[in-house]
N, C-alpha and C positions, 0 to 999 in steps of 0.2 A: 228369217231371223238375220240380224245384222252381224252376229258373231256366234260361233259355236260355244255353248255353255256347258257341254258335257263334262269337262274336266275341272270346273270351278268348284270350290267348297260350297256346301249348301247351308243356307241360313233358314231358320224356321219363320213362320208367319209372325212370331214375336221377335222380329229382327232387331228391335230396339235393345232388347236384352243381349242378343247375340253380339251386336256391334259394341255395346258397352263393355262386355267381357273382352272383346278384341282390343279395344282402346286401353283398358287397364293392363292387359297383358304386356303392352309395350312401355308402360310408365315405370319410372324409377320411384316407387312410392316410399316415403320416409316413414318407418314405423314410429308410432306415437306422435307423428306429425299432425298438423291441422290441415284438413283437406276440404276444399270448396268445389262444389259442382254447380256450374253456371248453366241455367236452363235445365234444371234437374228433371223436369217432367214428373214421371211416376217413380223416380229414384233409381233407375236402372244402373247408372254408373256407380252410385254409392253402394248399392247392393253388391256390385262386382268388387268394389274396394273392400267391403266387409268380408266377402268370401276369400279375398286374397290375404288380408292382414289379420283376420280373426277379430278378437275383442279389442285389440290395441288400435282403435280408430277414434279420431276426433273429427266428426263430419259435419259439414254445413251444406245444405242444398238450398238454392234460390231459384225462383221461377216467377214470372209475371202472372201466371195463371193460378188463382187461388184453388180451383178445383184440383189441379195437378198436385199442388202442395199438400192438400188433404189426402189425396191418394198415396203420396209418398210417405206421409206420416203413418198412415194405416199399415203400409207394407213393413215398416220398421217396428211395429208393435212386438213382433216375434223375433227380431234380430238383436242380439246382444252386442253392444259396442260401448266403449268408454263414454262417449257423448255423441249425440246427434241432434241437430236442430234444422228446421225448415222455415224459410221466411219468404214472404211475397215481396219481390223486388225486381226492378228492371236491370238488365245486364249493363245498360249504358250509364247507370247511376248506382254503383255498388255502395251500400252503407257500411263500409268497413274501413279501418285505418290502413294507411300505407303499410306494406310489408307484413301482412297478416297471415298468409298461408304458405305452407311448405309445398303443397301441390294444388294445382287447379285443373279441373277437368271441365270440358265444354263440348257437348255433343249436339250437333245438328241445329244450332240456333239460327244459322244463316247470317252472312255478312254482306248481303247484297246492298244494304243501306250504306256500306262503307266503300264498296268497290264494285265497279261495273265490270263484271266478269266477261261479258260479251265483247265489250270494246276495250278492255284492259286498261282501266284508269281508275285512280282513286276518286271517290266522291265523298262528300260529307266530311265529318271530323274524325272518323274511325274511333268513335267513342267507346264501343264495347270492347274492342281489343285493347285500347289504352287503359281502360278501367281494370281489365283482367291483369295487365302488366303492373299496374300501380299497386294492387293489393297482394301480388305475389312477393314472397320474401326474396331478398338477394340470395342467389344460389339455388332458388327453388325452380321447379319445372312446371310448365303448363302443357296440357295435352288436349288436342282438338280432334274431333271427327266431323266431317261435313260431306255433303253429297257431291259426287262428280257426275253420276249418271244413274237414272232409274228407268229401265226399259219398260217395265210394266205400266208405270204412270204415264210415260210418254206415248205408249200405245193407246192408253185410255183417252188421252188428249186428242190423238189422231182420229179416233173413232167419233169423238164429240165433234170435231171439225167436219168430218164427212157428213154426220147427221145434220149439222147446221146448214151446210151447203145444199144438201138434198132437199131440205125443208125451206130454203131461202129465208132463214130466220135472222140472219145478220149480214152486214156488208162484208165482202171478201177481206178487206184490210183488217176489220175487227176479228174475223175468224183466224187469220194468220197470226195475229198478235195475242191470242189467248194465252193466259198464264200456263206454265207446265206444272203448277201446284207444289213446286219445291224450289229451294234456292240452289241452283246448279252452279257449282263453283269450279275453280281450276287450281292446280298446284302452283303455277306461277303467280296468280293473283293472291292466293292465300299467303304465300311466302312474302309477298310485298307488303301486305297489311300487317303481318307479324313484324317485319323489319321496321315499318313505319312506327309501330308502337314501342319499339326498343328491344325486342327479343334478340338474344344471342344463341349461338349453337343450334340453329334451326335445322331440324330434320323433318323431311316431308316426303310422303310417298302415297301411292294409291293401291288398293287391292280390289279385285272383282269377285263377286259371289253369285251364286245361283239361288233363286227363290222359286219354289215349285208350288203351284196351286193344283189341288187334286181334281177340281172341276171348274166349269165355267162359272157356276154360281159362287164358288169360293173366291175366285178372282174378282167377280163383279162386286161382291159384298165388301171386299177389301178396298176396291177402287172407289167406292162411294165415300169411304172415309179418307183414304190417302190422296186420291185425285179429286180434291175438293172443287176444282174448277167445273166439274160436271154439274154438281148440285147448284153451285153459285150461278153459273151461266144460265141454267134452266129455271132459275128462281125457285128452287126446291119444289118444283112441280112434279109430283109422283107419277102422274100420267105421262108426262114427257120423258121422264127418266125410264119408265117402263117401255115406252116406245123406242127410245134409244137402245135399250137392251135387246128388244125383240127384233129390231131392224139390223143391228150391227153384230150381234153375237148369235151363235158361236163362230161364225165364219171369220170374224174380225181378229180372232186370236188362234185360228186353226194352225197357222204356220209355227206356233210355239209349242205344239203338242209333242210330248215325248212319252216314253214308256210309263213314267211315274206320274205324269200330269203335265200341266202347262208351265214351261220353264222360261224364266226371264232373268236378265242380268241386272245386278245392282253393283255400282262401283262407289267406293268410299275413299275419301282422302283422309289420311291420318297425319297430323302435324304436331311437332314438339319443339319447345323452345325454353330457354332458361333466362334468368335475370342476373 
C-alpha cells in the first residue's frame, strides 16, 4: 500500500451519500434560501440539506442524466420540504436567471474540460464554473467536492494494464494512457478555475478517507461500476472480464488486506467560494 490508512475515517460503499453529508457539514446554508445542486445524481446532496434544515428548504436539482433525475425524484417522495424540483440540464448551460440561488452545491461533476490538472493550465472556456457563479446570488456561497485520489480505482486500472500487457492486446503506449475512470483534480487547479470564474473568499482543502471492501467479490463488483475503463476497454466482453478477474485476483489486491477487509484510500477536495 502507498500509505497507511488505519487512522483515516471510514466511508461506506454508499460513499456518495457520505461525501454529500461531509460537504453540507461545511456549508453556511441559508434557512429558507433557494438552493441549487448541480449534477445532483440521485439527490444525495439535497437529501443532506433537507436533513440539516428540515422542512425549510427550497431545493432545485439538475443533472444531464434523465435516469438520475427520475431516481432523485423518487427519493424525495417521502421527504417533506417547502419545495423541490428536479430538471434535466447541462451544468455548462444553466437555464436560470442571474443571481437566482443563495447556495449552490456541486459534487464530483469533474472540471477536466476546463483545466488540464496534469499540466496545470486552463483549457476551454471554464463554462461550468462560470455558469455556477452567474446564477449564484451576490453574497451567496457555492460549495464543491471533487476527487483528488481514488486508490481502489487506480489499482483496478493497474490490474487491467497488466492483463492487457500479458495478453498483448494493445500497444504499450495505449496501455499507459488508459483512463483512470474519474476526473483526478488538484487544489491549486481547482482554486484557479474558481478565481477565473470570479469567486471570492475561496477556501479549499482536501480530506482522506478509508473505504473497506469485505471481500474480493465485493471490491470487484464495485470496480465494474466505478472503474468503467475495465468494461469499456474490454468491449463489455464478459468472458474477458472474467478472465481478468481470474488471472489478477485476489493476488492483485492482497497487499490491501486488513483485519476488517480490503482497505483503500479515497481523497476528496472540498472548495468554497462566495460572490
